[in-house]
Backbone as a ProteinNet text record, in pm:
[ID]
protein_1_A
[PRIMARY]
MFTGIIETLGRVTKIAHEQSNIHYFVESPIGSALKIDQSVSHNGVCLTVVGIEGDVHQVTAIKETLEKSALGLLKEGDQVNLERCTQIGGRLDGHIVQGHVDQTAICVAVEPQDGSTLFTFEYDPEKQNVTVEKGSITVNGISLTVVNSGKNSFSVAIIPYTLEHTNLNQVEVGSTVNLEFDIIGKYVSKLLALRS
[TERTIARY]
15314.7	15191.8	15084.5	14971.2	14859	14778.7	14702.8	14641.9	14517.3	14456.6	14286.8	14177.2	14194.3	14117.3	14106.4	14004.1	13951.3	13976.1	14031.8	14036.8	13923.8	13897.3	13803.6	13738.3	13657.5	13563.4	13596	13660.5	13645.8	13620.8	13616.5	13525.9	13524	13604.4	13628.3	13532.8	13613.9	13575.1	13614.6	13716	13768.2	13832.4	13806.2	13926.1	13949.3	14064.5	14150.7	14271.6	14196.9	14278.5	14386.7	14524.6	14672.6	14732.6	14703.8	14785.4	14666.3	14774.4	14693.4	14654.2	14771.5	14715.2	14610.1	14542.8	14371.9	14473.3	14452.7	14447.7	14304.9	14391.2	14222	14229.4	14116.2	14136.8	14036.4	14066.2	13990.1	13968.9	13830.9	13859.3	13787.1	13893.3	13855.1	13875.5	13833.6	13857.2	14046.6	14115.4	14235.6	14401.5	14249.9	14350.2	14454.2	14385.7	14504.1	14596.9	14636.4	14697	14789.5	14752.3	14848.9	14973	15062.1	15229.6	15273.1	15298.1	15339.7	15413.9	15433.5	15491.4	15433.8	15320.7	15265.1	15190.2	15226.6	15125.5	14992.6	14873.6	14735.6	14679.6	14631.6	14569.6	14428.6	14380.2	14212.6	14148.7	14073.9	13983.9	14057	14188.3	14244.3	14391.3	14395.3	14484.7	14622.5	14744.7	14822.2	14878.4	14836.8	14889.8	14916.2	15027.6	15164.5	15058	15058.4	15041.4	15094.5	15010.7	15128.2	15080	14984.1	14950.6	14813.5	14845.7	14746	14690.4	14565	14479.3	14377.3	14434.8	14340.6	14246.9	14114	14123.7	14129.5	14141.2	14157.4	14300.4	14365.3	14436.2	14444.5	14543.8	14580	14658.2	14629.1	14720.6	14668.9	14762	14775	14765.1	14683.8	14708.3	14705	14842.4	14921.8	14804.5	14873.3	14789.9	14792.2	14907.4	14914.5	14775.3	14799	14688.8	14565.3	14538.3	14379.1	14393.9	14454.7	14398.9	14356.6	14454.1	14438.8	14369.7	14256.6	14202	14070.4	13981.1	13842.3	13851	13959.6	13997.3	13965.7	13898	13848.6	13765.6	13674.6	13505.4	13487.7	13578.6	13518.5	13453.9	13387.5	13322.4	13334	13330.4	13333.3	13165.7	13212.5	13084.1	13096.9	13197.5	13191.9	13254.2	13227.3	13309.6	13429.1	13539.5	13671.5	13686.3	13714.9	13772.2	13934.3	13944	14111.6	14190.6	14292.8	14366.6	14489.1	14561.1	14734.8	14788.1	14937.1	15013.8	15055.1	15106.2	15082.6	15255.7	15216.3	15328.5	15393.3	15485	15591.6	15586.6	15529.5	15506.3	15360.6	15261.6	15128.9	15068.8	14950.1	14896.9	14874	14886.5	14819.2	14686.5	14594.7	14454.1	14405.1	14413.8	14369.2	14455.2	14546.4	14589.8	14711.2	14793	14953.2	14879.5	14873.5	14841.7	14898.1	14927.5	15071.5	14974.1	14840.7	14783.8	14828.3	14880.5	14898.5	14782.6	14662.5	14503.7	14603	14538.4	14554	14492.3	14342.3	14277.1	14130.1	14010.2	13914.5	13784.3	13679.5	13558.3	13456.2	13355.3	13188.1	13094.7	13006.2	12945.3	12846.9	12822.7	12707.9	12598.2	12589.9	12501.2	12526.3	12425.3	12368.2	12277.6	12298.2	12240.5	12219	12123.8	12090.7	12051.3	12156.5	12167	12088.9	12088.7	12032.3	12159.6	12164	12287.8	12382.8	12397.6	12491.8	12467.6	12532.9	12474.5	12584.8	12571.8	12660.7	12670.2	12808.9	12843.7	12949.3	12861.2	12952.7	12981.8	13093.7	13192.4	13259.8	13278.8	13324.1	13440.1	13561.8	13661.8	13722.7	13773	13829.2	13940.5	13935.6	14057.5	14148.8	14175.3	14272.5	14399.3	14367.1	14489.5	14565.5	14505.1	14515.7	14550.7	14479.3	14454.7	14368.9	14364.7	14291.8	14220.5	14092.6	14086	14049.8	14058.7	14059.6	13951.8	13859.8	13757.5	13838.7	13803.7	13840.5	13981.4	14009.5	14144.1	14110.8	14183	14236	14184.6	14147.8	14063.9	14072	14104.7	14118.8	13985.9	13905	13836.3	13751.6	13807	13844.6	13903.2	14048.1	14099.1	14102.4	13943.6	13900.9	13916.7	14005.5	14064	13962.4	13876.9	13724.6	13813.3	13741.7	13735	13674.8	13729.2	13650	13527.8	13430.4	13340.7	13298.4	13267.8	13280.6	13383.7	13457.8	13557.5	13542.3	13513.3	13516.3	13627.6	13590.8	13738	13716.2	13640.6	13647.5	13529.2	13528.5	13434.4	13424.9	13393.3	13407.1	13265.8	13225.2	13188.8	13186.7	13184.6	13223.8	13124.9	13143	12968.6	13033.5	12966.1	13026.2	12934.2	12986.6	12912.8	12838.4	12731.7	12698	12793.9	12893	12968.6	13044	13119.1	13174.1	13091.5	12958.6	12869.9	12855.6	12840.9	12822.9	12950.3	13056.9	13177.1	13255.8	13198.4	13312.1	13208.4	13249.6	13189.8	13108.3	13145.5	13071.1	12901.6	12863.7	12709.7	12675.6	12791.6	12747.8	12711.6	12797.2	12802.9	12679.1	12685.3	12533.8	12585.5	12438.2	12492.9	12522.8	12601.1	12664.5	12795.2	12842.1	12932.9	13128.4	13177	13310.4	13385.2	13456.5	13517.8	13702.9	13768	13917.6	13949.7	14063.5	14092.6	14218.5	14306.8	14401.8	14377.2	14462	14486.1	14570.5	14531.5	14655.9	14764	14894.2	15055.9	15108.7	15069.1	15143.4	15039.2	14925.4	14855.6	14878.9	14963.7	15017.1	15149.3	15230.4	15397.5	15382.6	15265.2	15243.4	15188.6	15095.3	15031.9	15151.8	15231.2	15311	15438.8	15484.2	15595.6	15512.1	15381	15324.4	15310.7	15278.7	15303.8	15433	15550.3	15655.6	15720.8	15672.9	15699.9	15627.1	15531	15437.3	15485.4
9938.4	10000.8	10007.4	10005.2	10080.1	10133.8	10203.8	10301.9	10257.9	10145.5	10103.4	10192.8	10324.7	10411	10375.9	10317.2	10241.9	10353.6	10349.6	10461.3	10487.7	10320.9	10313.5	10162.2	10139.9	9976.2	9952.7	9841.8	9803.2	9658.9	9581.3	9498.4	9387.3	9292.1	9152.7	9125.5	9116.8	9099.2	8994.2	8929.1	8803.2	8718.4	8575.2	8489.4	8394.8	8388.5	8261.8	8206.8	8067.7	7924.7	7899.2	7870.4	7815.6	7714.1	7613.1	7498.7	7572	7580.7	7623.4	7795.8	7869.7	8045.7	8031.5	8185.9	8266.6	8373.1	8405.2	8535.5	8610.8	8742.9	8817.2	8949.1	8961.2	9082.1	9196.4	9285.6	9400.9	9555.2	9557.5	9710.4	9834.5	9916.7	10038.8	10162	10285.6	10406.5	10437.2	10340.1	10372.4	10288.9	10210.9	10086	10129.8	10283.5	10282.3	10374	10395.4	10491.4	10367.4	10218.8	10164.4	10138.7	10051.7	10035.6	9887.4	9777.8	9718.7	9688	9593.9	9539.6	9639.9	9725.4	9780.1	9688.2	9736.8	9682.2	9771.4	9673.7	9729.1	9596.9	9671.6	9619.4	9567.4	9466.2	9416.3	9303.5	9368.8	9328.4	9314.4	9423.1	9396.2	9288.7	9217.7	9163.8	9213.3	9257.5	9323.2	9200.5	9253.1	9148.7	9240.3	9194.5	9276.2	9279.3	9428.9	9469.3	9348.1	9261.7	9218.4	9204	9307.2	9334.2	9446.8	9497.5	9628.1	9698.6	9614.9	9676.4	9796	9891.8	10006.2	10019.6	10016.7	10044.3	9928	9823.5	9703.8	9648.4	9610.4	9591.9	9405.9	9323.3	9173.4	9159.9	9106.9	9039.7	8892.4	8775.2	8674.4	8653.2	8560.6	8528.6	8371.7	8348.5	8186.3	8105.8	7976.1	7884.5	7990.3	8012.3	8059.3	8170	8272.1	8370.3	8326.9	8236.9	8177.3	8162.4	8019.7	7946.4	8055.3	8180.7	8215	8332.3	8387.5	8478.5	8417.1	8517.7	8487.9	8513.5	8530.6	8604.2	8461.6	8357.2	8223.5	8211.2	8290.7	8290.7	8407.8	8507.6	8616.2	8523.9	8592	8536.4	8663.6	8674.2	8766.5	8867.7	8987.1	9106.9	9103.5	9063.6	9063.2	9270	9276.5	9424.2	9412.1	9457.4	9456.8	9599.2	9597.3	9764.7	9758.2	9869.7	9893.5	9976.1	9960.6	10073.2	10058.1	10205.1	10204.7	10204.6	10157.2	10197	10320.7	10372.6	10523.8	10543.3	10647.9	10751.6	10844.1	10802.5	10897	11014.6	11093.2	11197.5	11247.1	11112.1	11158.6	11144.6	11144.8	11119.6	11000.9	10930.8	10832.3	10846.3	10819.5	10851.8	10743.3	10611	10509.3	10415.9	10358.7	10288.4	10209.6	10193.1	10064.7	9946.8	9938.7	9812.8	9728.4	9607.5	9547.1	9450.2	9451.2	9410.9	9252	9202.4	9062.3	8986	8956.7	8895.9	8748.2	8758	8737.7	8591.5	8587.8	8544.2	8557.6	8485	8473.9	8515.4	8612	8551.3	8542.6	8549.4	8509.4	8627.3	8661.7	8807.2	8722.3	8747.2	8695.8	8776.6	8911.2	9026.3	9135.9	9165	9334.3	9384.5	9521.6	9541.6	9712	9808.7	9906.1	10008.5	10103.1	10169.2	10327.6	10365.3	10549.6	10621.1	10579	10654.6	10610.9	10474.2	10392.5	10216.8	10151	10029.4	9922.3	9820.3	9770.9	9620	9619.9	9449	9344	9260.3	9159.8	9030	8991.9	8930.6	8804.2	8680.6	8563.7	8526.6	8484.8	8433.1	8302.9	8241.1	8134.7	8174.6	8147.5	8224.2	8099.4	7970.5	7909.7	7992.9	8086.1	8145.4	8256.1	8292.8	8359.7	8541.4	8544.8	8694.3	8788.3	8895.1	8969.5	9064.4	9068.9	9299.4	9303.2	9457	9542.7	9663.8	9649.2	9821.5	9937.6	10002.8	10138.4	10055.6	9954	9930.9	9887.4	9925.8	9899.3	9740.2	9753.9	9612.1	9628.4	9566.6	9584.2	9464.4	9533.3	9453.2	9443.3	9331.1	9370	9476.9	9529.8	9590.9	9760.8	9736.4	9911.3	9916.2	10024.1	10014.5	10109.8	9997.7	9983.7	10036.1	10060	10070.2	9989.4	9913.4	9769.7	9854.5	9820.4	9878.1	9791.8	9670.7	9555.6	9490.7	9392.4	9266.9	9161.7	9064.4	8868.5	8844.5	8694.9	8639.2	8598.6	8572.1	8535.7	8571	8727.4	8795.6	8952.4	9041	9186.4	9232.8	9339.5	9467.6	9618.2	9589.6	9751.9	9830.1	10016.6	10045.3	10122.1	10137.8	10131	10271.2	10418.4	10499.7	10485.8	10597	10575.7	10654.4	10705.1	10719.2	10596.6	10528.9	10418.3	10290.3	10261.6	10183.2	10230.3	10277.9	10353.8	10297.1	10327.5	10353.9	10219	10165.2	9976	9938.1	9759.7	9663	9561.1	9672	9637.9	9602.2	9711.2	9695.7	9570.7	9516.4	9363.6	9258.3	9275.6	9180.9	9172.5	9078.5	9009.6	8886.7	8873.8	8747.2	8565.9	8526.1	8425.7	8440.3	8604.1	8671.5	8626.4	8558.5	8561.9	8683.4	8780.4	8869.3	8829.6	8919.5	8932.6	8993.7	8935.6	9028.4	9037.3	9133.9	9179.5	9266.5	9143.5	9217.7	9356.5	9426.1	9535.1	9459.9	9516.5	9460.3	9532.3	9615.4	9633.7	9545	9497.1	9366.2	9229.2	9235.8	9075.1	9058.8	9208.4	9223.6	9162.3	9198.8	9245.4	9051.4	9031.2	8898.7	8807.7	8813	8702.2	8703.8	8836	8867.6	8800.6	8820.1	8751.6	8594.1	8566.3	8424.1	8348.2	8376.2	8351.1	8396.7	8471.6	8489.2	8346.9	8277.2	8191.5	8064.9
12120.2	12271	12215.1	12281.1	12222.9	12329.1	12305	12436.7	12518.5	12386.3	12419.4	12385.9	12319.4	12261.7	12113.1	12077.6	11951.6	11844.2	11749	11652.2	11497.7	11482.5	11348.7	11378.6	11326.9	11310.1	11183.1	11154.8	11004.2	11020.3	10894.8	10822.7	10773.7	10837.1	10762.7	10635.1	10527.2	10387.5	10340.6	10386.1	10293.1	10420.6	10474.1	10535.5	10475	10476.6	10384	10475.2	10519.3	10598.1	10535.9	10583.5	10511.6	10616	10644.5	10722.2	10872.9	10964.9	11135.2	11109.3	11008.6	11012.1	10964.2	10962.4	10921.6	10912.6	10767.5	10721.5	10716.7	10723.6	10770.6	10693.5	10605.3	10494	10530.5	10563.3	10688.8	10598.9	10538.4	10499.9	10614.6	10610.8	10716.9	10666.8	10751.8	10692.2	10679.6	10795.9	10789.6	10687.9	10620.6	10534.7	10445.6	10366.5	10255.6	10323.9	10489.4	10522.1	10603.2	10608.2	10683.7	10608.3	10655.2	10604.4	10637.3	10532.9	10569.4	10682.4	10733.4	10861	10966.6	10939.6	11123.2	11166.7	11304.1	11423.1	11400.2	11389	11463.5	11530.4	11624.3	11696.9	11654.4	11683.8	11598.7	11719.3	11778.7	11844.6	11995.8	11976.5	12118.8	12096.3	11917.2	11940.2	11847.9	11871.8	11781	11681.3	11556.2	11430.1	11312.7	11258.1	11146.7	11055.9	10979	10863.5	10722.9	10639.6	10530	10416.4	10400.5	10274	10240.4	10171	10117.6	10007.4	10003.1	9853.6	9885.4	9837.4	9844.8	10018.4	10077	10159.9	10299.2	10190.4	10271.4	10276	10426.6	10452.6	10510.9	10478.5	10525.4	10665.3	10767.9	10850.7	10872.8	10949.3	10961.1	11114.9	11172.6	11329.4	11275.2	11383.6	11371.4	11482.2	11483.5	11575.7	11712.5	11819.1	11959.4	11955.8	11877.8	11889.7	11877.3	11798.7	11779.1	11873.1	11955.4	12076.2	12208.8	12184.6	12338.3	12347.3	12188.3	12116.8	12081.9	12086.8	12010.2	11842.6	11783.5	11665.3	11531.6	11584.7	11527.6	11515.7	11619.6	11563.6	11467.1	11430.6	11324.4	11226.1	11144.4	10988.9	10966.1	10786.8	10714.5	10690.6	10708.4	10753	10896.6	10968.6	11121.6	11164.2	11212.3	11229.2	11349.4	11349.7	11428.8	11497.7	11623.7	11685.9	11615.8	11588.6	11531.9	11559.4	11628.3	11654.6	11615.9	11550.6	11524.7	11694.4	11679.8	11784.6	11777.5	11949.4	12003.1	11922.3	11914	11866.9	11976.1	11978.9	12066.8	12053.5	12187	12273.3	12236	12235	12198.2	12324.4	12374.3	12484.2	12512.3	12605.2	12632.8	12739	12661.6	12643.8	12771.9	12768.4	12774.9	12912.8	12887.4	12936.6	12862.4	12920.2	12883.5	12828.4	12669.2	12617.1	12507	12563.4	12449.6	12307.1	12351.8	12226	12255.2	12328.2	12379	12453.1	12385.9	12458.7	12556.8	12701.2	12801.3	12790.7	12747.9	12732.2	12690.5	12681.1	12616.3	12752.8	12754.4	12835.4	12789.7	12865.2	12785.3	12862.4	12782.9	12844.9	12923.6	13040.3	13093.3	13085.6	13144.4	13135.9	13056	12992	12990.1	13025	13116	13167.9	13097.5	13060.5	13026.4	13183	13217.6	13281.7	13302.7	13361.3	13338.7	13241.7	13159.7	13035.6	12988	13068	13044.5	13040.3	12955.8	12984.1	13058.2	13179.1	13208.6	13135.6	13107.3	13105.5	13196.5	13198.2	13292	13229	13244.9	13181.4	13288.3	13244.1	13305.8	13245.1	13329.7	13273.4	13359.5	13309.4	13373	13462.7	13598.6	13732.6	13666.8	13630.4	13623.3	13585.5	13484.5	13460.4	13596.7	13664.6	13755.1	13729.6	13625.7	13645	13715.5	13701.4	13806.7	13770.4	13812.3	13847.7	13965	13975.1	14079	14042.8	14132.4	14097	14094.5	13987.7	13962.9	13847.8	13853	13716.7	13614.9	13516.8	13449	13319.3	13217.4	13150.9	13009.5	12937.1	12810.8	12740	12682	12649.2	12450.4	12400.2	12272.1	12202.2	12299.2	12259	12298.4	12402.8	12447.3	12523.7	12618.3	12729.6	12833	12911.8	13006.3	13212.9	13262.9	13387.3	13460.9	13529.6	13606.4	13693.3	13744.8	13783.6	13943	13905.6	13975.5	13930.9	14070.8	14064.9	14115.1	14105.9	14127.4	14094.4	14190.6	14149.8	14017.6	13955.9	13793.4	13681	13790.1	13650.9	13680.2	13591.2	13644.8	13540.8	13567.3	13499.7	13482.1	13365.7	13314.9	13281.9	13290.7	13240.4	13148.3	12979.6	12909.3	12847.5	12795.3	12759.3	12689.7	12596	12454.2	12353.7	12372.6	12270.8	12268	12343.5	12351.2	12253	12286.8	12269.4	12108.8	12049.9	11936	11826.3	11878.7	11766.6	11803	11885.2	11870.8	11855.9	11872.2	11829.9	11951.3	12078.1	12179.5	12154.4	12051.3	12084.7	11978.2	11935.6	11888	12007.8	12056.9	12243.1	12275.9	12354.8	12394.2	12494.6	12588	12627.6	12596	12601.5	12539.5	12435.8	12400.5	12308.3	12379.4	12324.8	12394	12334.9	12399.3	12388.4	12386.7	12379.9	12420.3	12516.8	12646.7	12714.3	12731.5	12769.9	12809.5	12931.3	13064.2	13176.6	13209.3	13316.5	13334.7	13341.3	13241	13323.3	13431.3	13533	13663.7	13705.2	13708.6	13762.3	13777.2	13648	13590.9	13675.3	13648.7	13710.6	13894.6	13937.9	14069.1	14132	14054.8	14071.3	14034.2	13980.6	13946.6	14028.4	14065.6	14238.2	14338.7	14368.5	14498.9	14468	14354.2	14349.7	14322	14307.3	14311.5	14489.6	14540.2	14676.7	14755.1	14732.7	14831.7	14782.6
[MASK]
++++++++++++++++++++++++++++++++++++++++++++++++++++++++++++++++++++++++++++++++++++++++++++++++++++++++++++++++++++++++++++++++++++++++++++++++++++++++++++++++++++++++++++++++++++++++++++++++++++

C-alpha cells in the first residue's frame, strides 16, 4: 500500500525487452537503500525490485501492466515518480493507494493559475471509473484532490512544490498519464452497478 506522496524522482537509465516483458533500470537517491522483493511505486505502478546495483534498481513490467498503464511509453532518460510502500505506524499523508493502475488518461489542458497550475485530463468512460469534486485521484502515483469532475474528465490544481518535485512538470497537452481511482469510490461504483 502507498500514500501517493512522492518520495523522490528516479531516472530510467536502461530498458531491456524480454518476450512481452520490459525490464526497467532506474537510478535514484533511494536506489541503494532498496531491497530485492520490495514493492516500489513507479509513476503509480507497484513493481517489485528484482535487482540492485549501486543507486540503480531493476523492476519488470509484464504484459498486463503494460496494457493498463503508460509504462510502455517510457524512454531512457525519462523521470519517474518513486514511492516506497507505507510503513505500519506511519502517517497516511495522501490517501490509500494500491499501486494498481486502473487506466490511462490524456492531458487536454495545462493552465497557469494565480500561484498554481490547473491540469485537466480526459479518460475512457467505458471502464466506469468516476471522480468526484474534492475526492482523491492518483495521477502518475501522486495523491491529488479533484477540483472539477466531469463524466470522463477531471482537473487538479498543482502547487509549485508538487510541480517542482514530481514529473508533472514534464506533462503537457497530449501527454499520457497513469490513473488510479479512489478505492472507496470503486467499491461504491461496483455495488451500485450490481444493484441495477
